[in-house]
N, C-alpha and C positions, 0 to 999 in steps of 0.2 A: 571540497572533499566532504565536509561535514553536512552539506546540504543534500547529499545523495539519499540518506534515509527519509528525509522530509519529502523530497520530490517523489520517491518511489511510494511513500505512504499516501500521498495525495493521488497519485495515479491509481493505486489500489482501491482507494475510496471511490473514485469515479467508476472504476470497473465494477466494483461490488454493487453500487447503486444502479448502474445500467443493467446489470444482470437481473436484479429484482424488478426493475421497470419493465423489462421484456416479459417476465413471467407474470406480471400483473399484481405485484405485491403493493401493500399500502406504505405510508410514510414511515411507520415504525419498522417494518421489514427492511426498507431501504436504509434506514439509519443503522440497523443491526448489521446488515451485510457490508455497508460502507465501513463501519468500525472494524469488523473482522478482517476484511480484505486489506484495509489500511494498515492494521497492525502486522499482518502477515507480510505485506510488501515492504513495510518499514524494517522489519527484521532482516529480510533478504537484502535490502539496500544497505543495512548496517554491516552485514557480512561482506558484501561487495566492497564497501568503503574500507573496512579493515584489511581485506585482502590486497587492495590496491595500495594502501599505505605501507603495508609490509613489503610489497614488491619494490617500492620506491627507495627503500633503505638499502 
């Protein structure tokens, strides 16, 4: 249950880096997009984990 934000954050980082790679960005752009998408997906995963934990009670 607690790994959900980490897993979704890693998925978001991969998605962000692949988007920049398709657009022809450099390594700094890839890092910035990976961090941004990773944080966004991590927050979404956190809300999903909280929702599922509250439904289990």
